[in-house]
DRENMAR-570366 format. One record per residue: x, y, z of N, C-alpha, C, CB in turn. Coordinates in nm, 2 decimals. Glycine has a CB too. Example, Ala and Ser with C-alpha at 12.3 -4.5 7.8 and 13.67 -1.06 7.14 Angstrom:
<atoms>
+--------+--------+--------+--------+--------+--------+--------+--------+--------+--------+--------+--------+
!    nc1 !    nc2 !    nc3 !   cac1 !   cac2 !   cac3 !    cc1 !    cc2 !    cc3 !   cbc1 !   cbc2 !   cbc3 !
+--------+--------+--------+--------+--------+--------+--------+--------+--------+--------+--------+--------+
!   1.32 !  -0.57 !   0.78 !   1.23 !  -0.45 !   0.78 !   1.32 !  -0.33 !   0.78 !   1.13 !  -0.45 !   0.90 !
!   1.28 !  -0.22 !   0.71 !   1.37 !  -0.11 !   0.71 !   1.29 !   0.00 !   0.79 !   1.41 !  -0.06 !   0.57 !
+--------+--------+--------+--------+--------+--------+--------+--------+--------+--------+--------+--------+
</atoms>
This chain:
<atoms>
+--------+--------+--------+--------+--------+--------+--------+--------+--------+--------+--------+--------+
!    nc1 !    nc2 !    nc3 !   cac1 !   cac2 !   cac3 !    cc1 !    cc2 !    cc3 !   cbc1 !   cbc2 !   cbc3 !
+--------+--------+--------+--------+--------+--------+--------+--------+--------+--------+--------+--------+
!  -2.36 !   2.39 ! -10.36 !  -2.30 !   2.36 ! -10.24 !  -2.38 !   2.25 ! -10.17 !  -2.29 !   2.48 ! -10.15 !
!  -2.31 !   2.14 ! -10.12 !  -2.38 !   2.03 ! -10.05 !  -2.36 !   2.05 !  -9.90 !  -2.32 !   1.90 ! -10.10 !
!  -2.47 !   2.01 !  -9.83 !  -2.46 !   2.01 !  -9.69 !  -2.44 !   1.88 !  -9.63 !  -2.59 !   2.08 !  -9.63 !
!  -2.36 !   1.87 !  -9.52 !  -2.33 !   1.74 !  -9.46 !  -2.20 !   1.74 !  -9.40 !  -2.34 !   1.62 !  -9.56 !
!  -2.15 !   1.62 !  -9.36 !  -2.03 !   1.61 !  -9.29 !  -1.92 !   1.55 !  -9.38 !  -2.04 !   1.52 !  -9.16 !
!  -1.80 !   1.60 !  -9.36 !  -1.69 !   1.54 !  -9.44 !  -1.65 !   1.41 !  -9.37 !  -1.57 !   1.63 !  -9.46 !
!  -1.57 !   1.33 !  -9.44 !  -1.52 !   1.20 !  -9.38 !  -1.44 !   1.23 !  -9.26 !  -1.44 !   1.12 !  -9.49 !
!  -1.36 !   1.33 !  -9.25 !  -1.28 !   1.36 !  -9.14 !  -1.37 !   1.40 !  -9.02 !  -1.18 !   1.48 !  -9.17 !
!  -1.47 !   1.47 !  -9.04 !  -1.56 !   1.51 !  -8.93 !  -1.64 !   1.39 !  -8.88 !  -1.67 !   1.62 !  -8.98 !
!  -1.68 !   1.30 !  -8.96 !  -1.75 !   1.18 !  -8.92 !  -1.66 !   1.09 !  -8.84 !  -1.80 !   1.10 !  -9.04 !
!  -1.53 !   1.08 !  -8.88 !  -1.43 !   1.00 !  -8.80 !  -1.41 !   1.07 !  -8.66 !  -1.30 !   0.99 !  -8.88 !
!  -1.40 !   1.20 !  -8.66 !  -1.37 !   1.27 !  -8.53 !  -1.49 !   1.25 !  -8.44 !  -1.34 !   1.42 !  -8.56 !
!  -1.61 !   1.27 !  -8.49 !  -1.73 !   1.25 !  -8.40 !  -1.75 !   1.11 !  -8.36 !  -1.85 !   1.30 !  -8.48 !
!  -1.72 !   1.01 !  -8.44 !  -1.73 !   0.87 !  -8.41 !  -1.63 !   0.84 !  -8.30 !  -1.70 !   0.78 !  -8.53 !
!  -1.51 !   0.89 !  -8.31 !  -1.41 !   0.87 !  -8.20 !  -1.45 !   0.93 !  -8.07 !  -1.27 !   0.93 !  -8.25 !
!  -1.50 !   1.05 !  -8.07 !  -1.55 !   1.12 !  -7.95 !  -1.66 !   1.04 !  -7.88 !  -1.60 !   1.26 !  -7.98 !
!  -1.76 !   0.99 !  -7.96 !  -1.87 !   0.91 !  -7.91 !  -1.82 !   0.78 !  -7.85 !  -1.98 !   0.88 !  -8.02 !
!  -1.72 !   0.72 !  -7.92 !  -1.66 !   0.59 !  -7.87 !  -1.59 !   0.62 !  -7.74 !  -1.56 !   0.53 !  -7.97 !
!  -1.52 !   0.72 !  -7.72 !  -1.45 !   0.76 !  -7.60 !  -1.55 !   0.78 !  -7.49 !  -1.35 !   0.88 !  -7.62 !
!  -1.65 !   0.86 !  -7.51 !  -1.75 !   0.89 !  -7.41 !  -1.82 !   0.76 !  -7.37 !  -1.85 !   0.99 !  -7.46 !
!  -1.86 !   0.67 !  -7.46 !  -1.93 !   0.55 !  -7.43 !  -1.83 !   0.45 !  -7.35 !  -1.98 !   0.48 !  -7.55 !
!  -1.71 !   0.45 !  -7.39 !  -1.61 !   0.36 !  -7.32 !  -1.59 !   0.41 !  -7.17 !  -1.48 !   0.36 !  -7.39 !
!  -1.58 !   0.54 !  -7.16 !  -1.56 !   0.60 !  -7.02 !  -1.69 !   0.57 !  -6.94 !  -1.54 !   0.75 !  -7.03 !
!  -1.81 !   0.58 !  -7.00 !  -1.93 !   0.56 !  -6.92 !  -1.94 !   0.41 !  -6.88 !  -2.05 !   0.59 !  -7.01 !
!  -1.90 !   0.32 !  -6.97 !  -1.91 !   0.18 !  -6.93 !  -1.81 !   0.14 !  -6.82 !  -1.88 !   0.09 !  -7.06 !
!  -1.69 !   0.20 !  -6.83 !  -1.59 !   0.17 !  -6.72 !  -1.64 !   0.23 !  -6.59 !  -1.45 !   0.24 !  -6.76 !
!  -1.69 !   0.35 !  -6.59 !  -1.74 !   0.40 !  -6.46 !  -1.86 !   0.32 !  -6.41 !  -1.78 !   0.55 !  -6.48 !
!  -1.95 !   0.28 !  -6.49 !  -2.06 !   0.19 !  -6.45 !  -2.01 !   0.06 !  -6.39 !  -2.16 !   0.17 !  -6.57 !
!  -1.92 !   0.00 !  -6.46 !  -1.86 !  -0.13 !  -6.41 !  -1.80 !  -0.11 !  -6.27 !  -1.76 !  -0.18 !  -6.51 !
!  -1.72 !   0.00 !  -6.26 !  -1.66 !   0.03 !  -6.13 !  -1.76 !   0.05 !  -6.02 !  -1.57 !   0.15 !  -6.14 !
!  -1.87 !   0.12 !  -6.05 !  -1.98 !   0.14 !  -5.95 !  -2.04 !   0.00 !  -5.91 !  -2.09 !   0.23 !  -6.00 !
!  -2.06 !  -0.08 !  -6.01 !  -2.12 !  -0.22 !  -5.98 !  -2.02 !  -0.30 !  -5.89 !  -2.16 !  -0.29 !  -6.11 !
!  -1.90 !  -0.30 !  -5.93 !  -1.80 !  -0.38 !  -5.86 !  -1.78 !  -0.32 !  -5.71 !  -1.66 !  -0.37 !  -5.93 !
!  -1.78 !  -0.19 !  -5.70 !  -1.77 !  -0.13 !  -5.57 !  -1.89 !  -0.17 !  -5.48 !  -1.76 !   0.02 !  -5.58 !
!  -2.01 !  -0.17 !  -5.54 !  -2.13 !  -0.21 !  -5.46 !  -2.12 !  -0.36 !  -5.42 !  -2.25 !  -0.19 !  -5.55 !
!  -2.08 !  -0.45 !  -5.51 !  -2.06 !  -0.59 !  -5.47 !  -1.96 !  -0.61 !  -5.37 !  -2.03 !  -0.67 !  -5.60 !
!  -1.85 !  -0.54 !  -5.38 !  -1.74 !  -0.55 !  -5.28 !  -1.79 !  -0.50 !  -5.14 !  -1.62 !  -0.46 !  -5.32 !
!  -1.87 !  -0.39 !  -5.14 !  -1.93 !  -0.35 !  -5.01 !  -2.02 !  -0.45 !  -4.95 !  -2.00 !  -0.22 !  -5.03 !
!  -2.10 !  -0.51 !  -5.03 !  -2.19 !  -0.62 !  -4.98 !  -2.12 !  -0.73 !  -4.92 !  -2.28 !  -0.67 !  -5.10 !
!  -2.01 !  -0.77 !  -4.98 !  -1.93 !  -0.88 !  -4.93 !  -1.86 !  -0.85 !  -4.80 !  -1.83 !  -0.93 !  -5.04 !
!  -1.81 !  -0.72 !  -4.80 !  -1.74 !  -0.68 !  -4.67 !  -1.84 !  -0.67 !  -4.56 !  -1.68 !  -0.54 !  -4.69 !
!  -1.97 !  -0.63 !  -4.59 !  -2.07 !  -0.63 !  -4.48 !  -2.10 !  -0.77 !  -4.44 !  -2.20 !  -0.56 !  -4.53 !
!  -2.11 !  -0.86 !  -4.54 !  -2.14 !  -1.00 !  -4.51 !  -2.03 !  -1.06 !  -4.42 !  -2.15 !  -1.08 !  -4.64 !
!  -1.90 !  -1.03 !  -4.44 !  -1.79 !  -1.08 !  -4.36 !  -1.80 !  -1.02 !  -4.22 !  -1.66 !  -1.03 !  -4.42 !
!  -1.83 !  -0.89 !  -4.21 !  -1.85 !  -0.83 !  -4.07 !  -1.97 !  -0.89 !  -4.00 !  -1.86 !  -0.68 !  -4.09 !
!  -2.08 !  -0.91 !  -4.07 !  -2.20 !  -0.97 !  -4.01 !  -2.17 !  -1.11 !  -3.96 !  -2.31 !  -0.97 !  -4.10 !
!  -2.10 !  -1.19 !  -4.03 !  -2.06 !  -1.33 !  -3.99 !  -1.97 !  -1.32 !  -3.87 !  -2.00 !  -1.40 !  -4.11 !
!  -1.88 !  -1.23 !  -3.87 !  -1.78 !  -1.22 !  -3.76 !  -1.86 !  -1.18 !  -3.63 !  -1.68 !  -1.11 !  -3.79 !
!  -1.95 !  -1.09 !  -3.64 !  -2.03 !  -1.04 !  -3.53 !  -2.12 !  -1.15 !  -3.48 !  -2.11 !  -0.92 !  -3.56 !
!  -2.18 !  -1.23 !  -3.57 !  -2.28 !  -1.33 !  -3.53 !  -2.20 !  -1.45 !  -3.46 !  -2.35 !  -1.39 !  -3.65 !
!  -2.08 !  -1.48 !  -3.51 !  -2.00 !  -1.59 !  -3.44 !  -1.96 !  -1.54 !  -3.30 !  -1.88 !  -1.62 !  -3.53 !
!  -1.91 !  -1.42 !  -3.29 !  -1.87 !  -1.37 !  -3.16 !  -1.99 !  -1.37 !  -3.06 !  -1.81 !  -1.23 !  -3.17 !
!  -2.11 !  -1.33 !  -3.11 !  -2.23 !  -1.33 !  -3.02 !  -2.27 !  -1.47 !  -2.98 !  -2.34 !  -1.26 !  -3.09 !
!  -2.26 !  -1.57 !  -3.07 !  -2.29 !  -1.71 !  -3.03 !  -2.19 !  -1.76 !  -2.92 !  -2.28 !  -1.80 !  -3.15 !
!  -2.06 !  -1.73 !  -2.94 !  -1.96 !  -1.77 !  -2.84 !  -1.99 !  -1.70 !  -2.71 !  -1.82 !  -1.74 !  -2.89 !
!  -2.02 !  -1.57 !  -2.71 !  -2.05 !  -1.49 !  -2.59 !  -2.17 !  -1.55 !  -2.52 !  -2.08 !  -1.34 !  -2.63 !
!  -2.28 !  -1.59 !  -2.60 !  -2.40 !  -1.65 !  -2.54 !  -2.36 !  -1.78 !  -2.47 !  -2.50 !  -1.67 !  -2.65 !
!  -2.28 !  -1.86 !  -2.54 !  -2.24 !  -1.99 !  -2.49 !  -2.16 !  -1.98 !  -2.35 !  -2.16 !  -2.07 !  -2.59 !
!  -2.09 !  -1.87 !  -2.34 !  -2.01 !  -1.85 !  -2.22 !  -2.07 !  -1.78 !  -2.11 !  -1.88 !  -1.78 !  -2.26 !
!  -2.20 !  -1.74 !  -2.12 !  -2.27 !  -1.68 !  -2.01 !  -2.34 !  -1.78 !  -1.93 !  -2.38 !  -1.58 !  -2.07 !
!  -2.33 !  -1.76 !  -1.79 !  -2.39 !  -1.85 !  -1.70 !  -2.34 !  -1.99 !  -1.71 !  -2.54 !  -1.85 !  -1.71 !
!  -2.21 !  -2.01 !  -1.72 !  -2.14 !  -2.14 !  -1.74 !  -2.13 !  -2.21 !  -1.60 !  -2.01 !  -2.12 !  -1.81 !
!  -2.17 !  -2.33 !  -1.60 !  -2.14 !  -2.41 !  -1.48 !  -2.01 !  -2.49 !  -1.49 !  -2.26 !  -2.50 !  -1.45 !
!  -1.97 !  -2.53 !  -1.61 !  -1.85 !  -2.61 !  -1.63 !  -1.80 !  -2.58 !  -1.77 !  -1.88 !  -2.76 !  -1.61 !
!  -1.66 !  -2.57 !  -1.78 !  -1.60 !  -2.57 !  -1.91 !  -1.53 !  -2.71 !  -1.93 !  -1.49 !  -2.45 !  -1.91 !
!  -1.59 !  -2.78 !  -2.02 !  -1.54 !  -2.92 !  -2.05 !  -1.42 !  -2.92 !  -2.14 !  -1.65 !  -3.00 !  -2.12 !
!  -1.41 !  -2.82 !  -2.23 !  -1.30 !  -2.81 !  -2.32 !  -1.29 !  -2.67 !  -2.37 !  -1.31 !  -2.91 !  -2.44 !
!  -1.17 !  -2.61 !  -2.38 !  -1.04 !  -2.67 !  -2.34 !  -1.02 !  -2.67 !  -2.19 !  -0.93 !  -2.59 !  -2.41 !
!  -0.93 !  -2.76 !  -2.14 !  -0.90 !  -2.76 !  -2.00 !  -0.82 !  -2.64 !  -1.96 !  -0.83 !  -2.89 !  -1.96 !
!  -0.81 !  -2.61 !  -1.83 !  -0.74 !  -2.49 !  -1.79 !  -0.60 !  -2.49 !  -1.84 !  -0.74 !  -2.48 !  -1.63 !
!  -0.55 !  -2.38 !  -1.90 !  -0.42 !  -2.37 !  -1.94 !  -0.39 !  -2.43 !  -2.08 !  -0.33 !  -2.43 !  -1.85 !
!  -0.50 !  -2.48 !  -2.14 !  -0.48 !  -2.55 !  -2.27 !  -0.55 !  -2.47 !  -2.38 !  -0.53 !  -2.69 !  -2.27 !
!  -0.52 !  -2.50 !  -2.51 !  -0.58 !  -2.44 !  -2.63 !  -0.64 !  -2.55 !  -2.71 !  -0.48 !  -2.36 !  -2.71 !
!  -0.76 !  -2.53 !  -2.76 !  -0.83 !  -2.63 !  -2.84 !  -0.91 !  -2.56 !  -2.96 !  -0.92 !  -2.71 !  -2.75 !
!  -0.94 !  -2.64 !  -3.06 !  -1.02 !  -2.59 !  -3.17 !  -1.17 !  -2.61 !  -3.13 !  -0.99 !  -2.66 !  -3.30 !
!  -1.20 !  -2.67 !  -3.02 !  -1.34 !  -2.69 !  -2.97 !  -1.36 !  -2.63 !  -2.84 !  -1.37 !  -2.84 !  -2.97 !
!  -1.48 !  -2.57 !  -2.82 !  -1.52 !  -2.51 !  -2.69 !  -1.64 !  -2.59 !  -2.65 !  -1.55 !  -2.36 !  -2.70 !
!  -1.64 !  -2.65 !  -2.53 !  -1.75 !  -2.73 !  -2.48 !  -1.78 !  -2.68 !  -2.34 !  -1.72 !  -2.88 !  -2.48 !
!  -1.90 !  -2.64 !  -2.32 !  -1.94 !  -2.58 !  -2.19 !  -2.08 !  -2.64 !  -2.15 !  -1.94 !  -2.43 !  -2.19 !
!  -2.11 !  -2.63 !  -2.02 !  -2.24 !  -2.66 !  -1.97 !  -2.29 !  -2.53 !  -1.91 !  -2.24 !  -2.78 !  -1.86 !
!  -2.41 !  -2.49 !  -1.94 !  -2.47 !  -2.37 !  -1.88 !  -2.56 !  -2.41 !  -1.77 !  -2.55 !  -2.30 !  -1.99 !
!  -2.57 !  -2.31 !  -1.67 !  -2.66 !  -2.33 !  -1.56 !  -2.80 !  -2.33 !  -1.60 !  -2.63 !  -2.22 !  -1.45 !
!  -2.88 !  -2.43 !  -1.57 !  -3.02 !  -2.43 !  -1.60 !  -3.06 !  -2.45 !  -1.74 !  -3.09 !  -2.31 !  -1.54 !
!  -2.97 !  -2.49 !  -1.82 !  -2.99 !  -2.51 !  -1.97 !  -3.01 !  -2.66 !  -1.99 !  -2.87 !  -2.45 !  -2.05 !
!  -3.12 !  -2.69 !  -2.06 !  -3.16 !  -2.83 !  -2.08 !  -3.08 !  -2.90 !  -2.19 !  -3.30 !  -2.84 !  -2.10 !
!  -3.01 !  -2.83 !  -2.27 !  -2.94 !  -2.90 !  -2.39 !  -2.79 !  -2.89 !  -2.37 !  -2.98 !  -2.83 !  -2.52 !
!  -2.74 !  -2.93 !  -2.25 !  -2.59 !  -2.93 !  -2.23 !  -2.54 !  -3.06 !  -2.29 !  -2.56 !  -2.92 !  -2.08 !
!  -2.42 !  -3.06 !  -2.33 !  -2.32 !  -2.95 !  -2.34 !  -2.34 !  -2.87 !  -2.47 !  -2.18 !  -3.00 !  -2.34 !
!  -2.30 !  -2.75 !  -2.47 !  -2.29 !  -2.66 !  -2.59 !  -2.15 !  -2.67 !  -2.64 !  -2.33 !  -2.51 !  -2.56 !
!  -2.14 !  -2.71 !  -2.77 !  -2.01 !  -2.73 !  -2.83 !  -2.00 !  -2.64 !  -2.95 !  -1.98 !  -2.88 !  -2.87 !
!  -1.89 !  -2.56 !  -2.96 !  -1.86 !  -2.48 !  -3.08 !  -1.72 !  -2.53 !  -3.12 !  -1.86 !  -2.32 !  -3.04 !
!  -1.72 !  -2.56 !  -3.25 !  -1.59 !  -2.60 !  -3.31 !  -1.57 !  -2.55 !  -3.45 !  -1.57 !  -2.76 !  -3.30 !
!  -1.47 !  -2.59 !  -3.51 !  -1.43 !  -2.55 !  -3.64 !  -1.39 !  -2.66 !  -3.73 !  -1.32 !  -2.44 !  -3.64 !
!  -1.46 !  -2.68 !  -3.85 !  -1.43 !  -2.79 !  -3.94 !  -1.46 !  -2.75 !  -4.08 !  -1.50 !  -2.92 !  -3.89 !
!  -1.38 !  -2.78 !  -4.17 !  -1.40 !  -2.76 !  -4.32 !  -1.45 !  -2.62 !  -4.35 !  -1.50 !  -2.86 !  -4.36 !
!  -1.39 !  -2.52 !  -4.30 !  -1.42 !  -2.38 !  -4.33 !  -1.55 !  -2.33 !  -4.26 !  -1.44 !  -2.37 !  -4.47 !
!  -1.60 !  -2.40 !  -4.16 !  -1.72 !  -2.36 !  -4.09 !  -1.70 !  -2.36 !  -3.94 !  -1.84 !  -2.44 !  -4.14 !
!  -1.75 !  -2.26 !  -3.88 !  -1.77 !  -2.27 !  -3.73 !  -1.91 !  -2.34 !  -3.71 !  -1.76 !  -2.12 !  -3.66 !
!  -1.91 !  -2.43 !  -3.62 !  -2.03 !  -2.51 !  -3.60 !  -2.07 !  -2.52 !  -3.45 !  -2.01 !  -2.66 !  -3.65 !
!  -2.20 !  -2.53 !  -3.43 !  -2.25 !  -2.53 !  -3.29 !  -2.34 !  -2.65 !  -3.28 !  -2.33 !  -2.40 !  -3.26 !
!  -2.32 !  -2.72 !  -3.16 !  -2.41 !  -2.84 !  -3.13 !  -2.46 !  -2.82 !  -2.99 !  -2.32 !  -2.97 !  -3.14 !
!  -2.58 !  -2.85 !  -2.97 !  -2.65 !  -2.85 !  -2.83 !  -2.69 !  -2.99 !  -2.79 !  -2.77 !  -2.75 !  -2.83 !
!  -2.65 !  -3.02 !  -2.67 !  -2.70 !  -3.15 !  -2.62 !  -2.65 !  -3.27 !  -2.70 !  -2.84 !  -3.16 !  -2.61 !
!  -2.54 !  -3.26 !  -2.76 !  -2.48 !  -3.37 !  -2.84 !  -2.55 !  -3.39 !  -2.97 !  -2.49 !  -3.50 !  -2.76 !
!  -2.63 !  -3.30 !  -3.01 !  -2.71 !  -3.31 !  -3.14 !  -2.62 !  -3.28 !  -3.26 !  -2.83 !  -3.21 !  -3.13 !
!  -2.69 !  -3.26 !  -3.37 !  -2.63 !  -3.24 !  -3.50 !  -2.56 !  -3.10 !  -3.50 !  -2.73 !  -3.25 !  -3.61 !
!  -2.44 !  -3.09 !  -3.55 !  -2.38 !  -2.96 !  -3.56 !  -2.44 !  -2.87 !  -3.67 !  -2.23 !  -2.98 !  -3.60 !
!  -2.47 !  -2.75 !  -3.63 !  -2.52 !  -2.65 !  -3.73 !  -2.42 !  -2.54 !  -3.75 !  -2.65 !  -2.58 !  -3.67 !
!  -2.40 !  -2.50 !  -3.88 !  -2.30 !  -2.40 !  -3.91 !  -2.34 !  -2.27 !  -3.85 !  -2.28 !  -2.39 !  -4.06 !
!  -2.24 !  -2.19 !  -3.81 !  -2.27 !  -2.06 !  -3.75 !  -2.24 !  -1.95 !  -3.85 !  -2.18 !  -2.04 !  -3.62 !
!  -2.15 !  -1.98 !  -3.95 !  -2.13 !  -1.88 !  -4.06 !  -2.20 !  -1.93 !  -4.18 !  -1.97 !  -1.87 !  -4.08 !
!  -2.22 !  -1.85 !  -4.28 !  -2.28 !  -1.89 !  -4.40 !  -2.18 !  -1.93 !  -4.51 !  -2.38 !  -1.78 !  -4.46 !
!  -2.23 !  -1.97 !  -4.62 !  -2.14 !  -2.02 !  -4.73 !  -2.05 !  -1.92 !  -4.80 !  -2.22 !  -2.09 !  -4.83 !
!  -2.08 !  -1.79 !  -4.78 !  -2.01 !  -1.68 !  -4.84 !  -1.88 !  -1.65 !  -4.76 !  -2.09 !  -1.56 !  -4.85 !
!  -1.87 !  -1.69 !  -4.64 !  -1.76 !  -1.67 !  -4.56 !  -1.70 !  -1.80 !  -4.50 !  -1.79 !  -1.57 !  -4.44 !
!  -1.57 !  -1.81 !  -4.51 !  -1.50 !  -1.93 !  -4.46 !  -1.43 !  -1.90 !  -4.33 !  -1.40 !  -1.99 !  -4.57 !
!  -1.43 !  -1.99 !  -4.24 !  -1.35 !  -1.98 !  -4.12 !  -1.22 !  -2.05 !  -4.14 !  -1.43 !  -2.04 !  -3.99 !
!  -1.11 !  -1.98 !  -4.14 !  -0.98 !  -2.03 !  -4.17 !  -0.92 !  -2.10 !  -4.05 !  -0.89 !  -1.93 !  -4.22 !
!  -0.94 !  -2.04 !  -3.93 !  -0.90 !  -2.11 !  -3.81 !  -0.98 !  -2.05 !  -3.69 !  -0.75 !  -2.08 !  -3.79 !
!  -0.99 !  -2.13 !  -3.59 !  -1.07 !  -2.09 !  -3.47 !  -1.01 !  -2.17 !  -3.35 !  -1.22 !  -2.11 !  -3.49 !
!  -0.97 !  -2.10 !  -3.25 !  -0.92 !  -2.17 !  -3.13 !  -0.96 !  -2.10 !  -3.01 !  -0.76 !  -2.18 !  -3.14 !
!  -0.96 !  -2.18 !  -2.90 !  -1.01 !  -2.13 !  -2.77 !  -0.90 !  -2.17 !  -2.67 !  -1.15 !  -2.20 !  -2.73 !
!  -0.87 !  -2.07 !  -2.58 !  -0.77 !  -2.10 !  -2.48 !  -0.83 !  -2.06 !  -2.34 !  -0.64 !  -2.01 !  -2.50 !
!  -0.83 !  -2.16 !  -2.25 !  -0.88 !  -2.13 !  -2.12 !  -0.77 !  -2.09 !  -2.02 !  -0.96 !  -2.25 !  -2.06 !
!  -0.80 !  -1.98 !  -1.94 !  -0.70 !  -1.94 !  -1.84 !  -0.78 !  -1.88 !  -1.73 !  -0.60 !  -1.84 !  -1.90 !
!  -0.72 !  -1.84 !  -1.62 !  -0.78 !  -1.78 !  -1.51 !  -0.74 !  -1.63 !  -1.50 !  -0.75 !  -1.85 !  -1.38 !
!  -0.84 !  -1.55 !  -1.49 !  -0.82 !  -1.40 !  -1.47 !  -0.88 !  -1.36 !  -1.34 !  -0.87 !  -1.32 !  -1.59 !
!  -0.79 !  -1.32 !  -1.25 !  -0.84 !  -1.28 !  -1.11 !  -0.93 !  -1.38 !  -1.05 !  -0.91 !  -1.14 !  -1.12 !
!  -0.90 !  -1.51 !  -1.06 !  -0.97 !  -1.61 !  -1.00 !  -1.10 !  -1.65 !  -1.08 !  -1.01 !  -1.57 !  -0.87 !
!  -1.12 !  -1.59 !  -1.19 !  -1.24 !  -1.62 !  -1.27 !  -1.20 !  -1.69 !  -1.40 !  -1.33 !  -1.49 !  -1.31 !
!  -1.26 !  -1.80 !  -1.44 !  -1.22 !  -1.87 !  -1.56 !  -1.25 !  -1.77 !  -1.68 !  -1.29 !  -2.00 !  -1.58 !
!  -1.16 !  -1.77 !  -1.78 !  -1.18 !  -1.69 !  -1.90 !  -1.14 !  -1.77 !  -2.02 !  -1.10 !  -1.56 !  -1.89 !
!  -1.20 !  -1.73 !  -2.13 !  -1.17 !  -1.80 !  -2.26 !  -1.12 !  -1.69 !  -2.36 !  -1.29 !  -1.88 !  -2.32 !
!  -1.00 !  -1.71 !  -2.41 !  -0.95 !  -1.63 !  -2.52 !  -0.98 !  -1.70 !  -2.65 !  -0.79 !  -1.60 !  -2.51 !
!  -1.05 !  -1.62 !  -2.74 !  -1.10 !  -1.67 !  -2.87 !  -1.01 !  -1.61 !  -2.98 !  -1.25 !  -1.65 !  -2.89 !
!  -0.95 !  -1.69 !  -3.06 !  -0.87 !  -1.64 !  -3.17 !  -0.92 !  -1.71 !  -3.30 !  -0.72 !  -1.66 !  -3.15 !
!  -0.93 !  -1.63 !  -3.41 !  -0.97 !  -1.70 !  -3.53 !  -0.96 !  -1.60 !  -3.65 !  -1.11 !  -1.75 !  -3.52 !
!  -0.98 !  -1.65 !  -3.77 !  -0.98 !  -1.57 !  -3.89 !  -1.09 !  -1.61 !  -3.98 !  -0.84 !  -1.58 !  -3.96 !
!  -1.17 !  -1.52 !  -4.03 !  -1.27 !  -1.54 !  -4.12 !  -1.22 !  -1.48 !  -4.26 !  -1.41 !  -1.48 !  -4.08 !
!  -1.27 !  -1.55 !  -4.37 !  -1.21 !  -1.51 !  -4.50 !  -1.33 !  -1.50 !  -4.60 !  -1.11 !  -1.61 !  -4.55 !
!  -1.32 !  -1.39 !  -4.68 !  -1.42 !  -1.37 !  -4.79 !  -1.34 !  -1.39 !  -4.92 !  -1.49 !  -1.23 !  -4.78 !
!  -1.38 !  -1.49 !  -5.00 !  -1.30 !  -1.51 !  -5.12 !  -1.33 !  -1.41 !  -5.23 !  -1.34 !  -1.65 !  -5.18 !
!  -1.45 !  -1.35 !  -5.23 !  -1.48 !  -1.25 !  -5.34 !  -1.39 !  -1.13 !  -5.33 !  -1.62 !  -1.21 !  -5.33 !
!  -1.37 !  -1.08 !  -5.21 !  -1.29 !  -0.96 !  -5.19 !  -1.15 !  -0.99 !  -5.14 !  -1.36 !  -0.87 !  -5.09 !
!  -1.12 !  -1.12 !  -5.12 !  -0.98 !  -1.16 !  -5.06 !  -0.95 !  -1.09 !  -4.93 !  -0.87 !  -1.14 !  -5.17 !
!  -1.05 !  -1.07 !  -4.85 !  -1.04 !  -1.00 !  -4.72 !  -1.06 !  -1.09 !  -4.61 !  -1.15 !  -0.89 !  -4.72 !
!  -0.98 !  -1.07 !  -4.50 !  -1.00 !  -1.15 !  -4.38 !  -1.05 !  -1.06 !  -4.26 !  -0.86 !  -1.21 !  -4.34 !
!  -1.11 !  -1.12 !  -4.17 !  -1.15 !  -1.05 !  -4.04 !  -1.10 !  -1.14 !  -3.93 !  -1.30 !  -1.03 !  -4.04 !
!  -1.03 !  -1.07 !  -3.83 !  -0.97 !  -1.15 !  -3.72 !  -1.06 !  -1.14 !  -3.60 !  -0.83 !  -1.09 !  -3.69 !
!  -1.07 !  -1.25 !  -3.53 !  -1.14 !  -1.26 !  -3.40 !  -1.03 !  -1.27 !  -3.30 !  -1.25 !  -1.37 !  -3.40 !
!  -1.02 !  -1.18 !  -3.21 !  -0.92 !  -1.19 !  -3.10 !  -0.99 !  -1.12 !  -2.98 !  -0.79 !  -1.12 !  -3.14 !
!  -1.05 !  -1.20 !  -2.90 !  -1.13 !  -1.15 !  -2.78 !  -1.12 !  -1.24 !  -2.67 !  -1.27 !  -1.12 !  -2.82 !
!  -1.14 !  -1.19 !  -2.55 !  -1.14 !  -1.26 !  -2.43 !  -1.27 !  -1.24 !  -2.35 !  -1.02 !  -1.23 !  -2.33 !
!  -1.33 !  -1.35 !  -2.31 !  -1.46 !  -1.35 !  -2.24 !  -1.44 !  -1.41 !  -2.10 !  -1.57 !  -1.42 !  -2.32 !
!  -1.49 !  -1.34 !  -2.00 !  -1.49 !  -1.40 !  -1.86 !  -1.62 !  -1.48 !  -1.85 !  -1.48 !  -1.29 !  -1.75 !
!  -1.61 !  -1.59 !  -1.79 !  -1.72 !  -1.68 !  -1.77 !  -1.78 !  -1.66 !  -1.63 !  -1.69 !  -1.83 !  -1.80 !
!  -1.87 !  -1.58 !  -1.61 !  -1.94 !  -1.55 !  -1.48 !  -2.07 !  -1.62 !  -1.47 !  -1.95 !  -1.40 !  -1.46 !
+--------+--------+--------+--------+--------+--------+--------+--------+--------+--------+--------+--------+
</atoms>
């Protein structure tokens, strides 16, 4: 009597090992993809928050709103701040980037290369006698095909 496996047993065990390995690889790939997706979603949220904070900073202690004019909408926001030596502060949108310039200097991007700004606009109006700016825009992450909307109003006191 010989000891060992028959051909049928070897084939069955090989199939079981193949199924278990395939399932393990699929689950591992999904974990990696889920982790990458989470990183990109956090990056999108961080870029949105940073852009909103820069706009909020620019609109604090404003002495003059140069653009947009009252009642108008523009893709550029230009303001002068009280006691700030690098006036005007300009925030605009060009080629997928929100950009900031101080004192007429070089524009610096506000978002990073992982997130594109699809649109950004500013509308000036008066709320209870106080100038206000409504900011509307959309940020886009190509990796996850996800967008984040900016839709906020800031009073300029």
